[in-house]
C-alpha positions in Angstrom: -33.2 -2.0 15.3 -31.4 1.1 13.9 -28.4 0.6 11.7 -25.2 2.0 13.1 -24.2 5.4 12.0 -20.7 4.2 11.2 -22.0 1.3 9.0 -24.3 3.6 7.0 -21.5 6.2 6.7 -19.1 3.6 5.4 -21.7 2.3 2.9 -22.3 5.8 1.7 -18.6 6.4 1.6 -18.2 3.3 -0.6 -20.8 4.5 -3.0 -19.2 8.0 -3.2 -15.8 6.5 -3.6 -17.0 4.3 -6.5 -18.7 7.4 -8.0 -15.6 9.6 -7.7 -13.3 6.9 -8.9 -15.6 6.5 -11.9 -15.5 10.2 -12.5 -11.7 10.1 -12.4 -11.7 7.2 -14.8 -13.9 9.3 -17.1 -11.5 12.2 -16.9 -8.6 9.9 -17.5 -10.2 8.4 -20.6 -11.2 11.8 -22.0 -7.8 13.4 -21.5 -6.1 10.5 -23.1 -8.4 10.1 -26.1 -9.7 13.7 -26.9 -7.6 16.7 -27.8 -7.2 19.7 -25.5 -9.7 21.8 -27.4 -12.5 19.2 -27.1 -11.6 18.6 -23.5 -11.7 22.4 -22.8 -15.2 22.6 -24.3 -16.4 19.7 -22.2 -14.8 21.2 -19.0 -16.7 24.5 -19.8 -19.9 22.6 -20.0 -19.2 20.9 -16.6 -18.5 24.3 -15.1 -21.8 25.7 -16.4 -23.7 22.7 -15.0 -22.0 23.0 -11.6 -22.9 26.7 -11.3 -26.4 26.1 -12.6 -27.0 23.3 -10.1 -25.8 25.4 -7.2 -28.2 28.2 -8.1 -31.1 25.9 -9.0 -30.8 23.7 -5.9 -32.3 26.4 -3.7 -30.8 24.7 -0.6 -33.5 22.0 -1.0 -31.1 19.1 -0.2 -30.4 20.6 3.3 -34.0 21.7 3.6 -35.2 18.1 2.8 -33.2 16.8 5.8 -34.2 19.7 8.1 -37.9 19.6 7.6 -38.3 15.8 7.2 -36.5 15.2 10.5 -38.5 17.9 12.4 -41.9 16.8 11.0 -43.9 14.9 13.7 -46.4 13.0 11.6 -46.4 11.1 8.3 -48.9 13.5 6.8 -46.7 16.5 7.7 -43.7 14.7 6.1 -45.8 14.1 2.9 -46.7 17.8 2.8 -43.0 18.8 2.9 -42.1 16.2 0.2 -44.8 17.7 -2.1 -43.5 21.2 -1.6 -39.8 20.2 -2.0 -40.4 18.4 -5.3 -42.6 21.3 -6.6 -39.7 23.7 -5.9 -37.2 21.4 -7.6 -39.3 21.3 -10.8 -40.1 25.0 -10.8 -36.6 26.2 -10.2 -35.2 23.7 -12.6 -37.4 24.8 -15.5 -36.6 28.4 -14.8 -32.9 27.6 -14.9 -33.2 25.6 -18.1 -35.0 28.5 -19.8 -32.4 30.9 -18.6 -29.5 28.9 -20.0 -31.2 28.4 -23.3 -32.0 32.1 -23.7 -28.5 33.1 -22.7 -26.7 30.7 -25.1 -25.0 33.5 -27.1 -23.7 35.6 -24.2 -22.4 32.4 -22.4 -20.5 31.2 -25.5 -19.1 34.7 -26.0 -17.9 34.8 -22.4 -15.9 31.6 -22.9 -14.9 32.7 -26.4 -16.1 29.3 -27.6 -18.8 29.2 -30.3 -19.3 25.5 -29.9 -21.0 26.1 -26.5 -24.0 27.7 -28.1 -25.4 24.5 -29.5 -24.3 22.3 -26.6 -26.3 24.4 -24.1 -29.5 22.7 -25.4 -28.1 19.4 -24.0 -27.0 20.7 -20.6 -29.8 23.2 -19.8 -31.9 20.6 -17.9 -29.0 18.8 -16.2 -29.1 21.1 -13.1 -32.7 20.2 -12.5 -32.2 16.5 -12.9 -29.1 16.5 -10.7 -31.0 18.6 -8.0 -33.8 16.0 -8.0 -31.4 13.2 -7.5 -29.8 15.0 -4.6 -33.1 15.7 -2.8 -34.3 12.1 -3.3 -31.0 10.8 -1.9 -31.6 12.8 1.3 -35.2 11.5 1.5 -34.0 7.9 1.0 -31.5 8.2 3.8 -34.1 9.9 6.1 -36.4 6.9 5.5 -33.7 4.4 6.4 -32.9 3.4 2.9 -29.2 4.3 2.8 -28.3 1.0 1.1 -30.6 1.8 -1.9 -28.8 5.1 -2.2 -25.5 3.2 -2.3 -26.7 0.8 -5.0 -28.4 3.5 -7.1 -25.3 5.8 -7.1 -23.1 3.0 -8.0 -25.4 2.1 -11.0 -25.4 5.8 -12.1 -21.6 6.0 -12.0 -21.3 2.7 -13.9 -23.6 3.9 -16.7 -21.7 7.2 -17.0 -18.4 5.3 -17.3 -19.8 3.0 -20.0 -21.1 6.0 -21.9 -17.7 7.6 -21.9 -15.8 4.5 -22.8 -18.0 3.7 -25.8 -18.1 7.3 -27.0 -14.5 8.2 -26.5 -13.2 5.2 -28.4 -15.8 5.5 -31.2 -17.1 8.9 -32.1 -14.8 10.9 -29.8 -17.6 13.5 -29.8 -18.4 15.6 -26.7 -21.9 16.2 -28.0 -22.7 12.5 -28.0 -21.4 12.1 -24.4 -23.6 15.0 -23.2 -26.6 13.6 -25.1 -26.3 10.2 -23.6 -25.7 11.7 -20.1 -28.9 13.6 -20.4 -30.9 10.5 -21.3 -29.2 8.5 -18.5 -30.2 11.1 -15.9 -33.8 11.3 -17.1 -34.1 7.5 -16.8 -32.4 7.5 -13.4 -34.7 10.2 -12.0 -37.8 8.4 -13.2 -36.6 5.1 -11.6 -35.8 6.9 -8.3 -39.2 8.5 -8.1 -40.9 5.2 -8.8 -38.9 3.4 -6.2 -39.5 6.1 -3.6 -43.2 5.5 -3.8 -42.5 2.0 -2.2 -41.6 3.8 1.1 -45.3 4.7 1.4 -45.1 8.4 0.3 -46.7 9.7 -2.9 -45.0 11.8 -5.5 -48.1 13.3 -7.2 -47.6 16.9 -8.4 -49.4 19.2 -5.9 -49.4 22.9 -5.5 -48.2 23.5 -1.9 -49.9 25.9 0.4 -48.5 29.4 0.7 -47.7 28.8 4.4 -45.6 25.7 3.7 -43.8 27.3 0.8 -42.9 30.4 2.8 -41.7 28.2 5.7 -39.4 26.2 3.4 -38.1 29.2 1.5 -37.4 31.1 4.7 -35.0 28.3 5.7 -33.8 27.3 2.2 -33.2 30.6 0.4 -30.4 31.7 2.8 -29.0 28.1 2.4 -29.5 28.4 -1.3 -27.5 31.6 -1.4 -24.8 29.9 0.7 -24.6 26.9 -1.7 -24.7 29.1 -4.8 -21.9 31.3 -3.4 -20.0 28.3 -2.2 -20.1 26.8 -5.6 -19.2 30.0 -7.3 -16.3 30.2 -4.8 -15.1 26.7 -6.1 -15.7 27.6 -9.7 -14.7 31.3 -9.7 -11.1 30.6 -10.5 -12.2 28.4 -13.5 -14.5 31.2 -14.7 -11.5 33.6 -14.5 -9.3 31.2 -16.4 -12.1 30.7 -18.9 -12.4 34.4 -19.5 -8.7 35.2 -19.9 -7.0 32.0 -21.1 -7.5 29.7 -24.1 -9.9 26.7 -24.3 -6.8 24.5 -24.1 -5.5 26.1 -20.9 -9.0 25.9 -19.5 -8.8 22.1 -20.0 -5.4 22.0 -18.2 -6.6 24.2 -15.3 -10.0 22.5 -14.8 -8.6 19.0 -14.8 -5.7 19.8 -12.5 -8.1 21.6 -10.2 -10.5 18.7 -10.3 -11.7 17.5 -6.9 -10.2 14.1 -6.0 -12.0 11.5 -3.8 -10.1 12.6 -0.8 -13.0 13.6 1.5 -15.1 10.6 0.5 -15.2 9.1 4.0 -15.7 12.4 5.9 -18.4 13.6 3.6 -20.3 10.4 4.0 -20.2 10.7 7.7 -21.4 14.3 7.4 -24.5 13.1 5.4 -25.4 10.5 8.0 -24.6 12.6 11.1 -26.5 15.8 10.2 -29.9 14.3 11.2 -28.4 13.2 14.5 -26.9 16.6 15.1 -30.2 18.2 14.3 -32.0 16.0 16.9 -29.4 16.6 19.6 -29.5 20.4 19.2 -33.3 20.6 18.9 -33.5 18.6 22.2 -31.0 21.0 23.8 -28.2 18.4 24.1 -25.1 20.4 23.0 -22.8 18.0 24.9 -23.8 15.1 22.7 -23.6 17.2 19.6 -20.1 18.4 20.6 -18.9 14.8 21.0 -20.3 13.9 17.6 -18.7 16.9 16.0 -15.3 16.3 17.6 -15.2 12.7 16.5 -16.3 13.7 13.0 -13.3 16.1 12.8 -11.0 13.3 13.9 -12.3 11.0 11.2 -11.9 13.8 8.7 -8.3 14.4 9.7 -7.5 10.6 9.7 -9.0 10.1 6.2 -9.1 13.3 4.1 -5.8 14.8 5.3 -4.1 11.4 5.0 -5.2 10.9 1.4 -4.2 14.5 0.5 -0.7 14.0 2.0 -0.3 10.7 0.1 -1.0 12.4 -3.3 1.2 15.3 -2.4 4.2 13.0 -2.2 4.0 12.2 -5.9 2.4 15.1 -7.9 4.2 14.4 -11.2 3.3 10.8 -11.2 -0.3 11.5 -10.2 -0.9 14.0 -13.0 0.7 11.6 -15.6 -1.5 8.8 -14.3 -4.8 10.8 -14.1 -4.4 12.8 -17.3 -1.3 12.9 -19.5 2.0 14.6 -20.0 0.2 17.6 -21.6 -1.3 18.4 -18.2 2.1 18.7 -16.4 1.9 22.4 -17.2 -0.7 22.6 -14.4 1.4 20.9 -11.8 1.4 23.9 -9.4 -2.4 24.2 -9.7 -2.7 20.5 -8.9 -0.5 20.8 -5.8 -2.3 23.9 -4.6 -5.7 22.2 -4.9 -4.4 19.2 -3.1 -3.6 21.6 -0.2 -7.2 22.8 -0.4 -8.4 19.2 -0.1 -6.1 18.7 2.9 -7.7 21.7 4.7 -11.2 20.5 3.7 -11.4 18.0 6.7 -12.3 21.0 8.9 -14.2 23.0 6.2 -17.6 21.8 7.4 -21.0 23.3 8.1 -22.5 20.3 9.9 -23.2 22.2 13.2 -24.5 25.4 11.6 -26.8 23.5 9.2 -28.2 21.4 12.1 -29.5 24.5 13.9 -30.9 26.1 10.8 -28.4 29.0 10.9 -28.5 29.4 7.1 -28.1 33.2 7.2 -24.8 32.8 9.0 -23.6 30.4 6.3 -24.8 32.8 3.7 -22.8 35.7 5.2 -19.6 33.7 5.6 -20.0 32.4 2.0 -20.7 35.9 0.6 -17.5 37.3 2.3 -15.5 34.3 1.1 -16.8 34.6 -2.5 -16.1 38.3 -2.7 -12.6 37.9 -1.2 -11.8 35.0 -3.5 -12.9 36.9 -6.6 -10.8 40.0 -5.7 -7.8 38.0 -4.5 -7.8 35.6 -7.4 -8.1 38.4 -10.0 -5.3 40.3 -8.3 -3.1 37.2 -8.1 -3.9 36.4 -11.7 -2.5 39.8 -12.7 0.6 39.2 -10.5 1.3 35.4 -10.8 -0.6 34.6 -14.0 -2.0 31.1 -14.5 -1.6 29.8 -10.9 -2.8 33.0 -9.3 -6.5 32.0 -8.8 -5.4 28.7 -7.3 -3.3 30.5 -4.7 -6.2 32.8 -3.9 -8.4 29.7 -3.4 -6.0 28.3 -0.8 -5.8 31.5 1.1 -9.6 32.1 1.3 -10.3 28.5 2.1 -8.0 28.6 5.2 -9.8 31.8 6.4 -13.2 30.3 5.8 -12.3 27.2 7.8 -11.3 29.3 10.8 -14.6 31.3 10.6 -16.7 28.1 10.3 -15.0 26.4 13.3 -15.3 29.6 15.4 -19.1 29.8 14.8 -19.6 26.1 15.3 -17.9 26.1 18.7 -20.0 29.0 19.9 -23.2 27.1 18.9 -22.0 24.0 20.8 -20.8 26.2 23.8 -17.4 24.5 23.9 -13.9 25.8 23.5 -12.1 25.8 20.1 -9.3 23.8 21.6 -11.6 21.1 23.0 -13.2 20.5 19.6 -9.9 20.3 17.7 -8.1 18.3 20.4 -4.6 19.7 19.9 -3.0 16.6 21.5 -4.7 14.4 18.8 -3.7 16.8 16.0 -0.1 17.1 17.2 0.2 13.3 17.4 -1.2 13.0 13.9 1.3 15.6 12.5 4.3 13.8 14.0 3.1 10.4 12.7 2.4 11.9 9.2 5.8 13.5 9.2 7.6 10.3 10.0 5.6 8.3 7.5 6.2 10.9 4.8 10.0 10.7 5.3 9.9 6.9 4.9 7.9 7.2 1.8 10.0 9.9 0.2 13.1 7.7 0.7 11.2 4.9 -1.0 10.3 7.2 -3.9 14.0 8.2 -4.3 15.1 4.6 -4.4 12.4 3.7 -7.0 13.1 6.7 -9.2 16.9 6.0 -9.1 16.1 2.4 -10.1 14.1 3.8 -13.2 10.9 2.1 -12.1 7.6 2.8 -13.9 5.9 6.0 -12.9 2.6 4.2 -12.1 4.5 1.8 -9.9 6.2 4.7 -8.0 2.8 6.4 -7.5 1.0 3.4 -6.1 3.9 2.1 -4.1 4.6 5.4 -2.4 1.0 6.5 -1.8 -0.1 3.0 -0.8 2.7 2.7 1.7 1.9 6.1 3.2 -1.8 5.2 3.6 -1.0 1.8 5.1 1.5 3.3 7.6 -1.0 5.9 8.7 -3.8 3.3 9.0 -1.6 1.0 11.1 -0.4 3.7 13.6 -3.8 5.4 13.9 -6.1 2.3 13.9 -6.8 2.4 17.6 -7.8 6.1 17.4 -10.0 5.4 14.4 -11.8 2.5 16.1 -12.4 4.6 19.2 -14.0 7.4 17.1 -16.3 5.0 15.3 -17.4 3.4 18.6 -18.1 6.8 20.2 -20.2 7.9 17.2 -22.2 4.7 17.4 -22.7 5.1 21.1 -24.0 8.7 20.6 -26.3 7.3 17.9 -27.9 4.9 20.4 -28.2 7.5 23.2 
C-alpha cells in the first residue's frame, strides 16, 4: 500500500525543519562566538559553495526524478542511475579543479587573502552536496522517504556538534570547514552503500552516448536555470562582497539568510513533483491542476504565515538569531522576509513536471539579468539595502511569470488556480490576527519583558491563531492531495 503524499511530505518537512533549525543554531552560535571578520570570511565561503553547487549540479536532481519516474523497466532505471552518478562525479571534479586553480582571483574579488587557503577545503563540497541531493531524489523515488528524513537529521546533528565544539574551543573557521568536509565524505559513502540495498548497483560505468545526450538535453537547460536562480539569490551578496568590507558582508549575509519559512511547502513540492509528472504524461491536466491549486493553498497557509509572524518582531528576531551587532542589517532582514512571504507562489513544480527546462532557463536568465542591473543601480542610489530592494522587485515579477506559464500548461485560468476567495479570506484573517499580536507586543514591551519572550509570545500567538482559524481549510487541502495521490 502506497504511503500518503501528505504523510511523506510532512515527514520530509520535519527533516527539513530540523536541518534548517540546526543551520540557524549554527549561525547563532557563530555570530555570538566569532568576531565579524571571521564570520564574514565564513559567509564568503558559503556563498562560493552555494554558487559552485548550483553550477556543478547540472540539473541532475530534477533529472533524477524525471528520468527515474518515466523509466519503464528496472534495467532502464539502473542505466539512468549509472549515467546520473557519472555526471555528478565528472562535473564535481571539474568544479573542484576550477576553484583550486582560481584561488587567487577569487580571494582578490572578495578582498580577503584568507580565502586563498580555505578554497582547498571547500573545492569538493559542491560535488559532495550534489551527490547527496541526487541520492535523496532516488531514495524518495524508491519509496524510502523515511530514510531521507533520518539521514538528513543525522547530517544536521553532526554539523551542529562540529560547530558547537569548534566555536567554543578553537574558534577557527578553518577547523569548521575541515570537519564539514570529512563529515560530508562519510555521509556520501554511507548513503551510496545504503542505496545498494534497494536493489540497484552503484558501480562506476561509462554511460552510452545516447543516454548521456538524452539526460543532458533535459538537464542542461535545467542546470542553466538552477545556476542562474542561485546566482539570482547570491548576486546581491556578491555585490556586497565586492563593494563592502568583510564585516558588512557578514551582516548582510546573515540578515539575508533564508529562514525555514517554506519548509512545509518545499517538502510537498518534492513529494508531489513525481505525481504531477505522471498526471501530465498521461494527459490528465485536471488532476494536475487540482494538485497544484492545493499545493499553493498549503504554501500560503504555511510559508506566508511564518513570514508574517517574523515580520511582527524584526528587532527581536535579529537579536535572538544573531546579536546586537547585526541590527545594522534590520532593513535587509525585513526585505528578505518579504521575499520569503512571496515564495509560496514562486514555484516551478508544473514546468518541471512537463520537462519545460528551456522555459525555466529563459525566465531565470531574464530574472538574473534584471536583478544584477537593478541591484547595482539601487546600490548606487540606496547603498547597503539597495540589492535587497532589487531582489524583492525581481522576485515579484518572477512569481507572476511562473504562475502565468504554469496556468497555460494546465489549461486553467489564473484566477482558478489562485482561488481569490481563499486568498482574500486569508488576508482578512491574517490582518485581524496581526492586530491582536501587535497589541500584545506593545503591552509586553511597555512591561519591559525580555526580548526573547516578546519574540516567542507574539510569533507563537500569531501562528496559533492562524492555525486555529484555517485548520478546516488545511485539512481539506491535505485530504484532496491524498485523494489525487490514490486516483
